[in-house]
N, C-alpha and C positions, 0 to 999 in steps of 0.2 A: 563654169559659166558665170559671167558677171551679172549682178542684179541690176535690173533697169530701174532708174530713179525717175519717177514722174512727179512733178511739183503740184499737181492738182489731182483730183479724183473724179471718178464717174459720178459719185453721189453729189459732189459740189456742182458739177456742170449741170446736172439734172435739176438741182435746187435753184440755181440762178437763172437758168434759161427755160424756155417753154418747150423743151423736147420731151418726148414720151419716156416714161419710166420703164417701158418695155423695150427700149432700144437695145439691140444686141451689143454686148461688151466688145465683140470683135471690131465693130465699127468705131465704137467710142474710144477704145485704147489706141487704135491706129491714129485717130484724129487728134487725141491728146498729145501723142508723141510728135506728130507733125506740127501742131501748134507750138509746142515747146522747142523742138529742135530746129525748126525753121524760123518761126515768127519771133519767139522770145529770145533765141540765140542772137538774132540780128539786132535786137535792142540792147541786151545786156553785154554781148560780146562773149567770146569763147571762154576767156579766163574766169569771168565772174560766174557764168552759169556752171562751169565745171567745178568751181570752188563750192558753190551751193550744193551741187549734187554730191560732192565728196563729203560735205558735212552731214548730209542725210545718210549717206552710206556708213559713215563712222558713228552716227547717232549723236553728233555734237551740235546739231542745229539748235537745240533747245538750251544749250549752255548759255549762261548769263553773258559771257564774253562775246557771243555771236548774236546778240540782240538785233543789231543792224541788219544782219542777213535774214533773220527770221521775219523782221518787219518788211524787208524787200519781197520775200516770198509771199507774204500776205497781200502785198500791193500788186503782185502779179496774178492773183487768182482770177479776178474778173476778166482780165485780158485773155488768159488761157481758156476760160469758159466760153467766151464769145468766139474766139478763134477756133476752138474745137467745133462749134456749131458750123462755122464757115467751112471748115475742112470736111465735115460729115455730110453736108447737104447733098452733094453729088453722089457720094458713096451709097447713101440709102435710097436715092432716087433712081439710080441705074445700077444694074448688076452686070459684071463681065462674066460671061459663061462660055462654054464650049461653042456655042452658037453665035457668039459676038456679044454686043451690048444689048441688054434686054431691060424692059420696064415691066414690072409686075402689075397685074390687074387683079382686083378682088371685087366680089359682089357688093361688099359693104363699104368699101372705100373708093373714093374717086381720086385718081392720080392728078397731081398738079401738072400744069403745063410747064414747058421749059421757061417761059417768061415769068411764071409765078415762082419757080424755083430761083431764078436769077434775082427777082425782087426780094425774096427772103435772104438770099446770099448778101445782097447789098445792105439790107437792114442790119444783119448781124455783123457785117464788115464795118459799118458805121459805128456800131456799139464798140467793137474791138478797137477801132481807131481812136475813139474817145478815151478808152481805158489806156491805150498805148500812150497817148499824149500826156495823160496824168502821170503815168509811170516814167516817161522821159523827163518831165519837170522834176519829179521826185529825185531821179538819178542825178540830174545836174545840180539840184540844190543840196544834195547830200553826198556829193562825189568824194569828199574827204573821208567818209566812213567806209569806202570800198577801195582798198589799195589796188585792186585789180583794174580799176578805171584810171590807169595811168595815161599820160599824154599819148603814147603810141596807140593804146587801145581806143581812146576817145577819137583819135583821128580816123581809125578804121571804121568805127561805128557812128561817126559824126552825123551822117545824113539821117540816121535813124534816131538821133537825139534831138533833132531840130524839126523834123516833119513826121507827122503821124498819118498823113493823108494817103489813102490807097486809091489810086486812080490809074487810068490807062495811059497817062502822060508821065514821062520822066521829067521831074522838075529840077534836077541837079545839073551838074556839068559846068561848062565854061560860062554860061549865062545864068548860073544859079545864084546862090546866096550873096556872093561878093560883088555882083553887078558887072563883072568884066564881060566883054563881048567875045564871041568865038572868032577865030581868024581863019 
């Protein structure tokens, strides 16, 4: 069985964000995985993320020759932490059971409404977007340090290197960045 490489830890996410120290690892690890493999992969691209994970697996990320990669991983930490919270909010708010989707109630806790959960989700998504933007700027400014960011890869992930906005509107396409109109 292959060892799963996660670039951040439960402890870091709990330190940086305002989530409970008692949050179950089951929810946390699933959310870290999703933040890394969906969110971060779309920013770094397959080749760069896979290279970093291979370095961790080989134990060579701390080698002096890999300093740029270690720096990149450090720069990814806040993005991963905030995206983990975005991913975890609905998981801990609602449970999928044999009876369907359930919401737990407790005498000492008051459950947040769906609107309150969405407000928290937007709050943490805005934090993640800000971290994403800083990460994108760093990648573009230091592109020469990462051979995995060749022209082909940059073209595939280009939209994620120029826009960190998360919203319900798709801002790309024929009327996107270059100003051409759709026909």
